C-alpha positions as semicolon CSV with decimal commas, in nm:
position;residue;x (nm);y (nm);z (nm)
1;X;-1,000;1,761;0,335
2;X;-0,998;2,152;0,318
3;X;-1,131;2,294;0,608
4;X;-1,292;2,667;0,677
5;X;-1,265;2,886;0,981
6;X;-1,566;3,172;0,989
7;X;-1,536;3,462;1,239
8;X;-1,913;3,509;1,196
9;X;-1,950;3,178;1,415
10;X;-1,774;3,417;1,701
11;X;-1,922;3,690;1,901
12;X;-1,721;4,005;1,789
13;X;-1,785;4,378;1,864
14;X;-1,679;4,451;1,488
15;X;-1,919;4,206;1,359
16;X;-1,619;4,044;1,169
17;X;-1,745;3,843;0,852
18;X;-1,386;3,702;0,725
19;X;-1,377;3,346;0,634
20;X;-1,085;3,145;0,552
21;X;-1,051;2,790;0,381
22;X;-0,741;2,609;0,266
23;X;-0,513;2,299;0,439
24;X;-0,606;2,272;0,798
25;X;-0,242;2,357;0,916
26;X;-0,299;2,678;0,669
27;X;-0,622;2,794;0,844
28;X;-0,504;2,755;1,172
29;X;-0,220;2,972;1,101
30;X;-0,422;3,246;0,892
31;X;-0,676;3,247;1,158
32;X;-0,444;3,282;1,453
33;X;-0,281;3,568;1,270
34;X;-0,612;3,718;1,220
35;X;-0,713;3,702;1,555
36;X;-0,424;3,851;1,725
37;X;-0,408;4,157;1,441
38;X;-0,759;4,215;1,389
39;X;-0,904;4,111;1,716
40;X;-0,653;4,170;1,964
41;X;-0,609;3,803;2,096
42;X;-0,268;3,674;2,229
43;X;-0,115;3,394;2,010
44;X;-0,009;3,065;2,159
45;X;-0,091;2,738;2,193
46;X;-0,455;2,777;2,331
47;X;-0,581;3,003;2,070
48;X;-0,464;2,753;1,810
49;X;-0,616;2,473;1,973
50;X;-0,952;2,655;2,009
51;X;-0,917;2,747;1,649
52;X;-0,840;2,426;1,524
53;X;-1,151;2,264;1,730
54;X;-1,397;2,512;1,545
55;X;-1,289;2,402;1,191
56;X;-1,544;2,299;0,948
57;X;-1,518;2,113;0,660
58;X;-1,515;2,326;0,343
59;X;-1,791;2,156;0,161
60;X;-1,756;2,255;-0,247
61;X;-2,058;2,448;-0,383
62;X;-2,084;2,170;-0,651
63;X;-2,106;1,906;-0,431
């Protein structure tokens, strides 16, 4: 099942609204890259596990 990471689920000074969806490992990798480059977080296992723990199932609109 596809997963979703949504920046709106996290407090952010920038008010980021980015949503990333895809296979779980793809989403974790892309969300970690986004968190580092846009929000200034340090990449590492802790960040990636935090992201993984907040992923939601991507429910198709036609479901």
